Backbone bond lengths (Angstrom), bond angles and torsions (degrees), N, CA, C in turn:
res aa  C-N    CA-C-N  psi(-1)  N-CA   C-N-CA  omega(-1)  CA-C   N-CA-C  phi
1 M - - - 1.475 - - 1.536 107.05 -
2 G 1.301 114.17 153.17 1.442 120.17 -177.55 1.499 115.39 -87.29
3 A 1.303 117.12 -162.32 1.455 124.02 -178.15 1.493 111.50 -68.13
4 D 1.342 118.20 -12.92 1.475 120.55 -177.65 1.537 112.75 -81.20
5 H 1.328 117.71 -17.24 1.474 119.62 -173.46 1.555 112.50 -56.66
6 P 1.325 120.73 -46.21 1.449 118.80 179.73 1.526 113.01 -61.98
7 A 1.336 116.30 -35.66 1.476 119.33 179.60 1.501 110.89 -63.50
8 F 1.329 117.24 -44.20 1.494 120.59 179.87 1.557 110.56 -68.47
9 T 1.306 115.56 -36.87 1.478 120.77 179.36 1.549 107.73 -63.98
10 L 1.330 116.54 -48.08 1.475 119.37 180.00 1.512 110.29 -66.12
11 A 1.285 119.28 -34.05 1.484 121.34 178.75 1.510 108.47 -59.84
12 G 1.317 118.42 -49.25 1.462 121.82 -177.62 1.514 112.00 -68.61
13 L 1.313 118.18 -41.97 1.455 120.87 -179.18 1.545 111.43 -65.25
14 L 1.311 116.61 -44.58 1.492 118.60 -177.46 1.519 111.54 -69.62
15 A 1.352 117.33 -37.76 1.478 118.90 177.31 1.523 110.62 -67.04
16 A 1.321 117.61 -41.23 1.481 120.27 177.29 1.512 111.34 -65.95
17 G 1.323 117.72 -43.19 1.445 121.94 178.52 1.496 113.19 -61.50
18 G 1.295 116.45 -45.30 1.510 122.84 179.94 1.529 108.84 -63.00
19 T 1.327 116.07 -42.44 1.475 120.56 178.54 1.523 109.70 -64.08
20 M 1.350 117.14 -43.36 1.438 120.19 179.26 1.501 113.05 -63.11
21 G 1.328 116.41 -39.71 1.470 122.03 176.85 1.505 110.73 -60.62
22 F 1.301 117.52 -37.80 1.442 121.77 179.38 1.561 110.22 -72.75
23 V 1.311 117.92 -46.28 1.444 121.13 -178.55 1.512 112.51 -63.88
24 K 1.358 115.54 -45.43 1.497 119.60 -177.09 1.518 111.91 -77.58
25 G 1.339 117.58 -38.88 1.485 117.23 -171.56 1.539 113.39 -121.81
26 G 1.319 117.34 1.68 1.445 119.69 -179.34 1.516 114.13 69.17
27 S 1.324 117.78 23.31 1.458 121.45 -174.31 1.535 110.07 -85.29
28 R 1.307 115.82 103.69 1.481 119.56 176.43 1.538 110.38 -66.58
29 P 1.310 120.13 -40.54 1.484 117.91 178.20 1.547 111.04 -57.16
30 S 1.351 118.21 -40.11 1.437 120.55 178.62 1.542 110.70 -61.16
31 L 1.322 114.89 -43.85 1.455 119.30 179.54 1.510 112.30 -61.88
32 I 1.304 115.20 -50.98 1.495 122.30 -179.72 1.515 111.80 -59.32
33 A 1.388 114.88 -49.14 1.444 117.50 -176.61 1.517 110.93 -69.72
34 G 1.355 117.82 -42.84 1.444 120.70 -178.45 1.497 112.22 -63.60
35 V 1.334 117.77 -49.48 1.466 119.45 -179.41 1.507 111.60 -69.86
36 G 1.345 116.80 -38.84 1.469 118.84 179.21 1.480 115.42 -66.02
37 L 1.339 115.77 -45.86 1.437 119.26 178.97 1.562 110.08 -71.55
38 G 1.309 115.61 -36.51 1.492 119.58 174.24 1.534 111.93 -57.87
39 A 1.349 115.55 -45.91 1.486 118.13 178.69 1.534 111.37 -63.92
40 S 1.327 115.58 -36.24 1.470 118.81 -179.87 1.515 110.44 -67.91
41 Y 1.341 116.69 -39.40 1.490 118.40 174.95 1.507 110.47 -66.02
42 G 1.321 118.62 -32.75 1.458 121.91 176.39 1.528 111.57 -62.14
43 V 1.303 115.63 -43.65 1.490 122.48 178.36 1.541 107.92 -63.40
44 A 1.337 116.27 -43.46 1.441 120.09 -179.98 1.576 111.29 -63.46
45 G 1.293 115.48 -39.68 1.461 119.11 175.99 1.529 112.15 -63.00
46 Y 1.307 115.72 -42.74 1.502 121.00 177.35 1.533 108.77 -60.09
47 L 1.333 117.99 -46.32 1.434 120.09 -179.33 1.518 111.80 -64.87
48 L 1.319 118.12 -40.27 1.466 121.77 178.71 1.542 110.43 -65.63
49 R 1.325 115.82 -44.63 1.484 119.17 -177.79 1.500 110.11 -62.21
50 N 1.318 119.11 -37.18 1.467 121.99 -175.20 1.535 113.25 -97.07
51 N 1.308 115.54 14.13 1.514 121.62 179.60 1.522 112.28 52.06
52 K 1.300 117.22 40.64 1.425 122.80 176.66 1.529 109.59 -88.86
53 D 1.306 117.18 162.08 1.438 123.03 177.63 1.535 111.24 -66.49
54 Y 1.319 115.20 148.44 1.460 125.78 171.76 1.505 117.61 70.15
55 G 1.302 118.37 10.74 1.491 121.75 174.30 1.497 112.28 -62.28
56 S 1.331 118.74 -50.82 1.443 122.33 -177.77 1.509 110.83 -68.78
57 E 1.348 116.18 -35.75 1.473 120.20 178.90 1.563 109.91 -65.53
58 L 1.317 116.74 -43.36 1.449 121.08 -178.69 1.558 110.17 -65.04
59 A 1.327 115.23 -45.75 1.453 120.25 178.55 1.567 112.09 -62.56
60 L 1.332 116.39 -39.37 1.439 119.81 176.66 1.518 111.51 -67.24
61 G 1.330 117.13 -41.65 1.457 120.57 177.02 1.530 110.72 -61.65
62 N 1.320 117.20 -43.93 1.483 120.67 176.59 1.516 111.36 -59.27
63 S 1.297 116.68 -40.92 1.472 119.94 179.94 1.518 111.34 -64.51
64 L 1.300 116.52 -40.12 1.480 120.85 177.89 1.520 111.28 -65.58
65 V 1.344 116.82 -39.29 1.472 121.04 176.19 1.538 108.56 -62.92
66 L 1.310 116.78 -42.32 1.466 119.98 -177.87 1.553 108.96 -64.62
67 V 1.328 119.04 -42.55 1.467 121.93 179.10 1.538 108.80 -62.56
68 G 1.332 116.05 -44.75 1.477 119.52 -178.41 1.523 112.53 -63.01
69 A 1.343 117.32 -43.39 1.469 120.38 178.74 1.497 110.73 -66.14
70 A 1.327 115.85 -42.24 1.494 119.32 -179.57 1.512 111.87 -66.13
71 T 1.350 115.58 -38.35 1.462 119.41 -179.54 1.542 109.28 -62.90
72 S 1.318 117.36 -41.87 1.471 121.55 176.36 1.501 111.63 -56.92
73 R 1.309 116.21 -48.66 1.485 122.54 -178.25 1.532 109.27 -68.57
74 C 1.318 119.87 -35.54 1.445 121.90 178.58 1.557 110.71 -65.46
75 I 1.327 115.67 -42.40 1.424 120.27 178.40 1.542 110.75 -61.25
76 K 1.318 115.22 -44.85 1.502 118.79 179.76 1.501 112.42 -62.30
77 T 1.336 118.51 -32.55 1.456 121.72 -178.78 1.517 112.19 -99.26
78 N 1.310 115.84 13.57 1.502 121.66 178.76 1.513 112.15 57.75
79 W 1.337 116.16 35.56 1.460 123.40 176.72 1.544 113.25 57.46
80 K 1.323 116.62 38.14 1.443 120.89 -177.26 1.544 114.43 -122.73
81 A 1.315 116.32 -19.63 1.492 119.23 -177.41 1.513 109.19 -78.74
82 P 1.319 118.84 134.79 1.455 121.05 -176.61 1.528 116.06 -67.38
83 V 1.321 117.35 -37.98 1.473 119.11 -177.28 1.540 110.91 -65.20
84 P 1.319 118.72 -51.54 1.497 116.30 176.46 1.514 114.92 -59.99
85 L 1.354 116.23 -36.61 1.453 119.57 176.88 1.546 110.82 -62.93
86 G 1.336 116.28 -41.20 1.445 119.78 178.85 1.541 111.74 -64.98
87 L 1.336 114.52 -40.73 1.448 118.94 178.53 1.563 109.97 -66.76
88 F 1.326 116.57 -38.17 1.445 119.46 177.91 1.528 111.42 -62.28
89 A 1.317 114.69 -48.47 1.493 119.98 178.68 1.513 111.52 -60.43
90 T 1.330 117.19 -45.60 1.454 121.29 179.85 1.551 110.82 -62.80
91 G 1.328 115.21 -45.51 1.445 118.28 179.97 1.509 112.72 -63.86
92 S 1.347 115.77 -37.61 1.473 120.40 178.94 1.521 111.56 -65.03
93 L 1.359 115.41 -46.09 1.466 118.38 177.86 1.490 112.44 -64.00
94 A 1.372 116.85 -40.28 1.438 120.13 179.02 1.540 111.60 -66.16
95 T 1.333 115.50 -38.12 1.491 118.81 176.55 1.509 110.57 -59.62
96 Y 1.316 116.41 -46.49 1.477 122.10 178.93 1.541 110.13 -58.09
97 Y 1.358 114.29 -50.21 1.468 119.65 -176.17 1.540 111.17 -62.05
98 F 1.309 116.13 -48.43 1.470 119.11 -174.07 1.539 111.24 -75.57
99 L 1.334 117.53 -27.04 1.472 118.75 172.39 1.523 109.57 -67.19
100 K 1.310 118.24 -39.42 1.455 121.85 176.56 1.523 108.62 -62.89
101 K 1.333 118.39 -47.67 1.461 121.73 179.66 1.546 111.22 -61.62
102 F 1.309 117.49 -39.80 1.438 122.16 178.87 1.529 110.45 -60.43
103 K 1.367 114.84 -45.61 1.472 119.03 178.38 1.538 112.03 -64.09
104 E 1.321 115.16 -40.77 1.512 118.61 -179.61 1.537 109.06 -63.88
105 L 1.330 117.44 -44.44 1.464 119.81 -174.03 1.523 112.24 -73.70
106 N 1.331 117.35 -32.72 1.441 120.07 -175.61 1.512 116.17 -98.13
107 Y 1.323 116.97 -28.24 1.449 120.35 -175.52 1.508 113.45 -124.04
108 G 1.355 117.39 -4.78 1.424 120.17 177.23 1.562 113.92 71.55
109 V 1.337 114.33 19.00 1.482 120.14 -176.46 1.485 109.57 -91.79
């Protein structure tokens, strides 16, 4: 699989997680953020798969948003709640990966 695989994986995981947060806890912000960010990762995956412009940029931006949102939740829970920590780790790894892809696609590095 190509560079788009992580974007599609993140799209599915975030949409499912946001939906689960809504079903289990009634959290509309989880639903909106999970489905919205998941859809955006899906678009990024489509762009990457089809060698369209801005796929790596969109995926990198999504990853930074995920890290920012997770950091906020981690601070509120004193870095002890497992879901925000998982989101933070996932967002950090995705940021690293998509930054690397962005550099490869734009600068050949």
